[in-house]
C-alpha positions as CSV (number, residue, x, y, z in Angstrom):
1,X,-33.6,-50.1,52.9
2,X,-31.2,-49.3,56.0
3,X,-29.1,-47.4,53.9
4,X,-32.1,-45.3,52.7
5,X,-32.9,-45.1,56.2
6,X,-29.7,-43.7,57.6
7,X,-29.4,-41.1,54.6
8,X,-33.0,-39.9,55.6
9,X,-31.9,-39.7,59.2
10,X,-28.5,-38.2,58.8
11,X,-30.6,-35.4,56.5
12,X,-33.1,-34.7,59.6
13,X,-30.3,-34.4,62.0
14,X,-28.1,-32.3,59.8
15,X,-31.0,-30.2,58.1
16,X,-29.6,-26.9,56.9
17,X,-31.6,-23.8,55.5
18,X,-32.2,-24.7,51.6
19,X,-32.9,-28.6,52.1
20,X,-36.2,-29.8,51.5
21,X,-38.7,-30.0,54.1
22,X,-38.8,-28.2,57.2
23,X,-36.1,-28.1,59.8
24,X,-37.7,-30.4,62.6
25,X,-36.2,-28.4,65.5
26,X,-37.4,-24.9,64.4
27,X,-40.0,-24.7,67.2
28,X,-36.8,-25.3,69.6
29,X,-35.0,-22.8,67.4
30,X,-37.3,-20.0,67.9
31,X,-37.7,-20.7,71.9
32,X,-33.8,-20.0,71.9
33,X,-34.1,-17.3,69.9
34,X,-37.0,-15.8,71.9
35,X,-34.9,-16.1,74.9
36,X,-31.7,-14.4,73.3
37,X,-34.7,-11.6,72.7
38,X,-36.0,-11.3,75.9
39,X,-32.5,-10.8,77.3
40,X,-32.6,-7.6,75.0
41,X,-35.3,-6.1,75.7
42,X,-35.2,-7.0,79.2
43,X,-32.0,-5.0,79.5
44,X,-33.6,-2.0,78.0
45,X,-36.0,-1.2,80.9
46,X,-34.8,-2.9,83.6
47,X,-31.4,-0.9,84.1
48,X,-33.7,2.3,84.4
49,X,-34.9,1.0,87.6
50,X,-31.5,0.4,88.9
51,X,-30.1,3.7,87.6
52,X,-31.0,6.2,91.0
53,X,-29.1,3.1,93.1
54,X,-26.1,2.6,90.8
55,X,-25.6,6.2,90.6
56,X,-25.3,6.4,94.6
57,X,-23.0,3.4,94.9
58,X,-20.8,4.6,92.1
59,X,-20.6,8.4,92.8
60,X,-22.3,9.2,89.3
61,X,-22.8,12.7,88.9
62,X,-26.3,14.2,87.3
63,X,-24.7,15.5,84.5
64,X,-22.8,11.9,84.0
65,X,-26.0,9.7,85.0
66,X,-27.1,9.6,81.1
67,X,-24.2,7.5,79.8
68,X,-26.2,4.9,81.7
69,X,-28.5,4.6,79.2
70,X,-26.5,6.6,76.6
71,X,-23.7,4.4,76.6
72,X,-25.8,1.3,75.2
73,X,-28.1,2.9,73.1
74,X,-25.3,4.5,71.0
75,X,-23.5,1.6,70.4
76,X,-26.6,-0.8,69.8
77,X,-27.8,1.7,67.3
78,X,-24.7,3.2,65.4
79,X,-23.7,-0.6,65.2
80,X,-27.0,-2.1,64.3
81,X,-26.9,-1.9,60.3
82,X,-23.1,-2.9,60.4
83,X,-24.2,-5.8,63.3
84,X,-26.8,-6.8,60.2
85,X,-24.4,-7.4,57.5
86,X,-22.0,-9.2,59.5
87,X,-24.2,-11.5,60.7
88,X,-25.5,-12.3,57.1
89,X,-22.4,-12.5,55.6
90,X,-20.1,-14.5,58.6
91,X,-22.9,-16.8,59.1
92,X,-26.2,-16.0,61.6
93,X,-25.5,-18.7,64.0
94,X,-22.1,-18.2,64.6
95,X,-22.6,-14.2,64.9
96,X,-25.8,-15.3,67.3
97,X,-23.7,-17.1,69.7
98,X,-20.9,-14.6,69.9
99,X,-23.2,-12.0,70.5
100,X,-24.4,-13.8,73.6
101,X,-20.9,-14.5,74.7
102,X,-19.9,-10.7,74.1
103,X,-23.3,-10.0,75.8
104,X,-23.0,-11.9,78.9
105,X,-19.2,-11.0,79.6
106,X,-19.9,-7.3,79.4
107,X,-22.7,-7.7,81.3
108,X,-21.2,-9.4,83.9
109,X,-18.1,-6.7,84.0
110,X,-20.7,-4.1,84.3
111,X,-22.5,-5.7,87.3
112,X,-19.3,-5.8,89.4
113,X,-18.2,-2.6,88.3
114,X,-16.0,-0.4,90.8
115,X,-16.4,2.9,88.9
116,X,-18.4,5.0,86.9
117,X,-16.1,4.7,84.0
118,X,-15.8,1.0,84.0
119,X,-19.9,0.8,84.2
120,X,-20.2,3.3,80.9
121,X,-17.4,1.1,79.0
122,X,-19.4,-2.2,79.5
123,X,-22.9,-0.5,79.1
124,X,-21.3,0.5,75.3
125,X,-19.6,-3.1,74.9
126,X,-23.0,-4.3,75.7
127,X,-24.7,-2.2,73.3
128,X,-22.3,-3.3,70.3
129,X,-22.9,-7.1,71.3
130,X,-26.4,-6.6,70.8
131,X,-26.2,-5.0,67.5
132,X,-24.9,-8.4,66.7
133,X,-27.6,-10.4,68.4
134,X,-30.8,-8.4,67.7
135,X,-30.3,-8.5,63.7
136,X,-29.2,-12.4,63.8
137,X,-31.7,-13.3,65.4
138,X,-34.3,-11.7,62.9
139,X,-32.6,-13.1,60.4
140,X,-32.6,-16.5,62.1
141,X,-36.1,-16.9,62.3
142,X,-36.6,-15.3,58.4
143,X,-34.7,-18.2,57.3
144,X,-35.8,-21.2,59.8
145,X,-39.8,-20.6,58.9
146,X,-40.3,-20.8,55.0
147,X,-44.2,-21.6,55.7
148,X,-45.6,-17.7,55.4
149,X,-48.2,-19.0,58.6
150,X,-45.3,-20.2,60.5
151,X,-43.4,-17.5,60.1
152,X,-46.2,-15.1,60.7
153,X,-46.7,-16.6,63.9
154,X,-42.9,-16.8,64.8
155,X,-42.6,-12.9,63.9
156,X,-46.0,-12.7,66.2
157,X,-43.9,-14.5,68.9
158,X,-40.7,-12.6,68.9
159,X,-43.3,-9.1,68.8
160,X,-45.0,-10.6,71.6
161,X,-41.7,-10.7,73.3
162,X,-40.8,-7.5,72.7
163,X,-43.8,-5.8,74.2
164,X,-44.3,-8.2,77.6
165,X,-40.5,-8.1,77.9
166,X,-40.5,-4.6,78.9
167,X,-43.0,-5.0,81.2
168,X,-41.1,-7.8,82.5
169,X,-37.6,-5.8,82.8
170,X,-39.5,-3.1,84.7
171,X,-41.1,-5.7,87.6
172,X,-37.9,-7.7,87.5
173,X,-35.4,-4.3,87.7
174,X,-37.4,-3.6,90.9
175,X,-37.5,-6.6,92.2
176,X,-33.5,-7.0,91.6
177,X,-32.5,-3.3,92.9
178,X,-34.9,-3.9,96.0
179,X,-34.1,-7.3,96.9
180,X,-30.6,-8.2,95.7
181,X,-28.6,-5.2,94.4
182,X,-28.4,-3.2,91.1
183,X,-25.7,-5.0,90.0
184,X,-28.1,-8.2,89.8
185,X,-29.9,-6.0,87.0
186,X,-26.5,-6.6,84.7
187,X,-25.4,-10.3,86.3
188,X,-29.1,-11.3,85.5
189,X,-28.2,-11.5,81.8
190,X,-25.4,-14.0,82.4
191,X,-27.3,-17.1,83.2
192,X,-29.4,-16.1,80.6
193,X,-27.0,-15.9,77.7
194,X,-25.5,-19.2,79.1
195,X,-28.6,-21.2,78.4
196,X,-29.3,-19.6,75.3
197,X,-25.5,-20.8,73.8
198,X,-26.2,-24.2,75.1
199,X,-29.4,-24.7,73.7
200,X,-28.1,-22.7,70.4
201,X,-25.3,-25.0,69.6
202,X,-27.6,-28.1,68.9
203,X,-30.9,-26.1,67.9
204,X,-29.9,-23.6,65.4
205,X,-28.4,-24.0,62.0
206,X,-26.3,-22.0,60.1
207,X,-26.9,-19.7,57.1
208,X,-24.9,-17.4,55.4
209,X,-26.2,-15.0,52.8
210,X,-24.3,-15.0,49.0
211,X,-22.9,-12.3,47.6
212,X,-20.0,-9.7,48.2
213,X,-19.2,-9.6,51.7
214,X,-17.6,-6.1,52.0
215,X,-18.1,-4.0,55.3
216,X,-18.2,-0.3,55.4
217,X,-15.9,-0.1,58.7
218,X,-15.3,3.4,57.7
219,X,-18.5,4.5,57.7
220,X,-19.6,2.6,61.4
221,X,-16.2,4.2,62.7
222,X,-17.0,7.7,61.4
223,X,-20.7,7.7,62.3
224,X,-20.1,6.0,65.6
225,X,-17.2,8.6,66.7
226,X,-19.1,11.6,65.6
227,X,-22.5,10.6,67.7
228,X,-20.4,9.9,71.0
229,X,-18.7,13.0,70.7
230,X,-22.0,15.0,69.9
231,X,-23.2,13.2,73.3
232,X,-19.6,14.1,75.2
233,X,-20.6,17.6,74.4
234,X,-24.1,17.6,75.7
235,X,-22.8,16.2,78.9
236,X,-19.9,18.8,79.1
237,X,-22.4,21.5,78.7
238,X,-24.0,20.7,81.8
239,X,-20.8,21.0,83.8
240,X,-19.3,23.7,82.3
241,X,-22.1,25.5,79.9
242,X,-22.8,25.6,76.2
243,X,-20.1,28.3,75.0
244,X,-17.0,26.9,77.2
245,X,-13.9,25.6,74.9
246,X,-14.6,22.5,77.1
247,X,-17.5,21.9,75.6
248,X,-17.9,23.4,71.9
249,X,-14.9,21.7,70.3
250,X,-17.0,18.1,70.8
251,X,-19.7,20.0,68.5
252,X,-17.2,21.0,66.0
253,X,-15.4,17.4,66.0
254,X,-19.6,15.7,65.6
255,X,-20.4,18.0,63.1
256,X,-17.0,16.8,60.7
257,X,-17.5,13.0,61.6
258,X,-21.1,13.0,60.7
259,X,-20.5,15.0,57.7
260,X,-17.4,12.5,56.7
261,X,-20.3,9.3,56.8
262,X,-22.5,11.2,54.6
263,X,-19.8,11.6,52.2
264,X,-19.0,8.4,52.9
265,X,-21.9,6.6,52.0
266,X,-22.4,8.5,48.9
267,X,-19.3,6.9,47.5
268,X,-18.1,3.6,49.0
269,X,-19.4,0.1,46.8
270,X,-21.1,-1.4,49.8
271,X,-22.3,1.5,52.0
272,X,-23.6,0.9,55.6
273,X,-26.8,3.4,54.7
274,X,-27.5,3.8,51.0
275,X,-29.2,7.0,50.6
276,X,-31.7,5.6,47.9
277,X,-33.1,4.1,51.8
278,X,-33.6,7.8,53.1
279,X,-34.5,9.3,49.7
280,X,-38.1,8.0,49.6
281,X,-40.5,10.7,51.6
282,X,-42.4,8.1,53.1
283,X,-39.4,6.1,54.8
284,X,-37.3,9.4,55.2
285,X,-40.6,10.5,57.5
286,X,-40.5,7.5,59.3
287,X,-36.9,7.3,60.2
288,X,-36.8,11.3,61.4
289,X,-40.2,10.7,63.2
290,X,-38.8,7.4,65.3
291,X,-35.5,9.7,65.9
292,X,-38.0,12.2,67.7
293,X,-40.3,9.5,69.5
294,X,-36.8,8.3,71.1
295,X,-35.9,11.5,72.4
296,X,-39.1,11.8,74.1
297,X,-39.9,8.1,75.1
298,X,-36.0,7.9,76.6
299,X,-36.7,10.9,78.7
300,X,-39.6,9.9,80.0
301,X,-38.4,6.5,81.4
302,X,-35.3,8.2,82.7
303,X,-36.8,11.1,84.5
304,X,-40.1,9.6,85.8
305,X,-38.1,6.6,87.5
306,X,-35.8,8.9,89.4
307,X,-38.8,11.2,90.2
308,X,-40.7,8.3,91.4
309,X,-37.5,7.1,93.8
310,X,-36.1,10.2,95.0
311,X,-39.4,12.3,95.3
312,X,-42.4,10.1,95.8
313,X,-40.0,7.7,97.7
314,X,-41.1,4.7,95.5
315,X,-39.0,1.4,96.4
316,X,-37.7,0.4,93.2
317,X,-40.2,-2.6,93.1
318,X,-43.3,0.0,93.4
319,X,-41.4,2.6,90.6
320,X,-41.4,-0.9,88.3
321,X,-45.1,-1.9,89.4
322,X,-46.3,2.1,88.6
323,X,-44.8,2.3,85.0
324,X,-47.1,-1.1,83.7
325,X,-49.8,1.2,83.0
326,X,-47.6,2.7,80.3
327,X,-47.5,-1.2,79.2
328,X,-51.1,-1.7,79.0
329,X,-51.8,1.4,77.2
330,X,-49.1,0.2,74.6
331,X,-50.7,-3.1,74.1
332,X,-54.1,-1.5,74.1
333,X,-53.3,1.1,71.1
334,X,-51.5,-1.3,69.4
335,X,-54.8,-3.5,69.0
336,X,-56.5,-0.5,67.9
337,X,-53.9,0.7,65.8
338,X,-53.6,-3.2,63.9
339,X,-57.3,-2.8,63.6
340,X,-57.9,0.7,62.1
341,X,-54.3,0.5,59.9
342,X,-56.1,-1.3,56.8
343,X,-58.9,1.4,57.0
344,X,-58.0,4.4,56.9
345,X,-54.0,4.4,56.3
346,X,-50.7,5.2,58.2
347,X,-50.9,9.2,58.2
348,X,-54.3,9.6,60.2
349,X,-53.1,7.4,63.1
350,X,-49.6,8.6,63.1
351,X,-50.5,12.1,63.5
352,X,-53.3,11.6,66.2
353,X,-50.9,9.3,67.5
354,X,-48.3,11.6,68.4
355,X,-50.3,14.7,69.1
356,X,-51.5,12.2,72.1
357,X,-48.4,11.5,73.2
358,X,-47.4,15.3,72.8
359,X,-50.5,15.8,75.5
360,X,-49.5,12.9,77.4
361,X,-46.0,14.2,78.2
362,X,-47.2,17.7,78.5
363,X,-49.1,16.7,81.3
364,X,-45.9,15.5,83.4
365,X,-44.6,18.9,83.4
366,X,-47.4,20.0,85.9
367,X,-45.5,17.7,88.6
368,X,-44.1,19.3,92.1
369,X,-42.5,17.6,94.9
370,X,-45.5,16.9,96.2
371,X,-47.5,15.6,93.3
372,X,-49.5,12.3,93.6
373,X,-49.2,9.4,91.5
374,X,-53.0,9.1,90.6
375,X,-53.4,12.6,90.4
376,X,-50.5,13.5,88.1
377,X,-48.3,10.5,86.8
378,X,-51.1,7.7,85.9
379,X,-53.6,9.6,83.3
380,X,-50.5,11.2,80.8
381,X,-49.1,8.0,81.2
382,X,-51.8,6.0,79.7
383,X,-52.8,8.9,77.5
384,X,-48.9,8.9,76.3
385,X,-48.5,5.4,75.7
386,X,-51.6,4.7,74.0
387,X,-50.6,7.8,71.3
388,X,-47.3,5.8,70.9
389,X,-48.8,2.7,70.2
390,X,-50.9,4.5,67.6
391,X,-47.7,5.8,65.9
392,X,-45.7,3.1,66.2
393,X,-47.7,0.0,64.4
394,X,-48.0,2.1,60.9
395,X,-44.6,3.2,61.3
396,X,-43.1,0.1,60.9
397,X,-45.3,-0.1,57.5
398,X,-44.3,3.3,56.1
399,X,-40.7,2.6,56.9
400,X,-40.5,-0.4,54.6
401,X,-42.3,1.3,52.4
402,X,-41.6,0.4,48.8
403,X,-38.0,-0.4,49.9
404,X,-37.6,-3.9,47.4
405,X,-36.3,-7.3,48.7
406,X,-32.6,-5.8,48.4
407,X,-32.9,-2.7,50.9
408,X,-35.8,-4.5,53.5
409,X,-33.1,-5.6,56.0
410,X,-31.5,-1.8,56.3
411,X,-34.9,-0.4,56.0
412,X,-36.2,-2.3,58.7
413,X,-33.1,-1.9,61.2
414,X,-33.4,2.2,60.2
415,X,-36.6,2.2,62.6
416,X,-34.9,0.4,65.5
417,X,-31.6,2.4,64.7
418,X,-33.4,5.9,64.9
419,X,-34.9,5.8,67.8
420,X,-32.1,4.3,69.8
421,X,-30.0,7.0,68.7
422,X,-32.6,9.7,69.0
423,X,-32.9,8.1,72.7
424,X,-29.3,8.3,73.4
425,X,-29.1,12.0,72.1
426,X,-32.2,13.1,73.4
427,X,-31.3,11.7,76.9
428,X,-27.9,13.1,76.9
429,X,-29.7,16.7,75.9
430,X,-32.3,16.5,78.0
431,X,-30.5,15.4,80.7
432,X,-28.2,18.8,80.5
433,X,-31.3,21.0,80.2
434,X,-32.6,19.3,83.4
435,X,-29.4,20.5,85.1
436,X,-29.0,23.7,83.2
437,X,-32.8,24.5,84.4
438,X,-32.3,23.6,87.9
439,X,-29.5,25.6,88.6
440,X,-31.0,28.7,87.4
441,X,-34.1,28.1,89.3
442,X,-32.3,27.9,92.5
443,X,-30.4,31.1,92.0
444,X,-33.7,32.6,91.2
445,X,-35.5,30.9,94.1
446,X,-33.1,31.1,96.7
447,X,-36.0,30.5,99.9
448,X,-37.4,27.5,98.1
449,X,-36.4,24.1,99.3
450,X,-33.5,22.8,96.3
451,X,-36.0,19.7,95.7
452,X,-38.2,22.3,93.6
453,X,-35.4,23.3,91.9
454,X,-35.2,19.7,90.9
455,X,-38.4,18.7,89.9
456,X,-38.7,22.1,88.2
457,X,-35.4,20.5,85.6
458,X,-37.6,17.3,85.0
459,X,-40.7,19.2,83.9
460,X,-38.8,21.7,81.9
461,X,-37.3,18.4,80.0
462,X,-40.7,16.8,79.7
463,X,-41.9,20.3,78.2
464,X,-38.9,20.3,75.5
465,X,-40.1,16.7,75.2
466,X,-43.4,17.3,74.3
467,X,-41.6,19.9,71.3
468,X,-39.9,17.0,70.4
469,X,-43.2,14.6,70.0
470,X,-45.0,17.5,68.1
471,X,-42.5,18.0,65.7
472,X,-42.9,14.6,64.8
473,X,-46.5,15.1,64.4
474,X,-46.1,17.9,61.7
475,X,-43.1,15.9,60.1
476,X,-45.7,12.7,59.7
477,X,-48.4,15.2,57.9
478,X,-46.0,16.6,55.7
479,X,-43.9,13.7,54.7
480,X,-45.9,10.7,55.3
481,X,-48.3,10.6,51.8
482,X,-48.5,6.6,51.5
483,X,-52.5,5.2,51.5
484,X,-53.9,2.0,53.0
485,X,-53.6,0.0,49.5
486,X,-49.7,0.5,49.6
487,X,-50.2,-1.9,53.0
488,X,-50.6,-5.2,50.6
489,X,-46.8,-4.7,49.7
490,X,-45.7,-6.1,52.9
491,X,-48.2,-8.8,53.4
492,X,-46.5,-12.1,54.2
């Protein structure tokens, strides 16, 4: 009997995925994953409130300020698919811990940056380690929770963190920037990551996928370099114009590299992005839509944050609180979309949601240097957030439509990847448009204060953002044809 008990205790304390019974540490494991996921979500919203202060402290030009956002989102989005494959085959726990440590180190160095180049480089490194951390987190939940009801609850916690974490990030970003320094918006990741690492070692269990662990490194390099070249071309256009010799070569390089990526994906044995994942019309429509909505969303947060602090003279904390109605609209809209999706299917929600979001962002184009928060910002924020929520809930379903078990991971990651890439490209493009519009306005209205020119640049970008969101509504109407009956595919 003592020997039998010893065997059982050994099994209990060294549980591995695939063992009989449930992991006794599974809820502790979820807490660890939740901490890491919260850190990633916080980083996405916290930096927007710190941006005006960081720009001033490091003397970042208006043309380059978007790199604080795009360096992260470009690296994160373009490496996310590769990160998921590495986590599956190297070991999910191992990559989770490596991602945490790397994210913490990049955050610490970024928080201590003495110039803009250091900050941009560390933001890119954060994104690269985030691309390891995010998919390994999801995979760990998937293998740790084997009972469908518990797994649903675990993913519910994960989703709640994604929604609530953005709101916490807005408040925390404002609080840290106002009462400590913008640098703490990055440095705060260090203690969070170290806590998660300390808990991950005893509570997470290693798991790996079986199969051929080949990686599409050429695909990852070409798509990342191509997107970076495209964004750099946008930033050069802000300084030198679109047709300048310092600008257009980067667009040519981007076209060549991105074309090379798609050629590579059709020829390698283990592609980063199998073309069959894009070929199905509903999935393709979802990814195009995610990319287009990323443009509008990132632009809204970037320019409204600058507007609130620069023209409404809000403190960083007050600006963070001012964004909270957007979170409220998301939560309210998500609840309604979840109820309506099984009844009417995804297309009506996606089209109507994007039309609402288009109206919301278009209303921001009425801003002037003397506009008020309640008169010009509150209603558009609520309308846009409600519409975005109506779109995103069904979009998550159509992005997985008919993907099968083999491609489900890639199909799921593509929703996030396309949104991140859309956001990074959109922030760069619309920042260039804002600068160009401001310059043209100042030249044509020399009697007006320069403040009117700066706000005119913002309102022009909101109109462009509205055009992207309206295009998303059209894409959804034309490409999404799946009915409500298909939703049972993903049950459980």
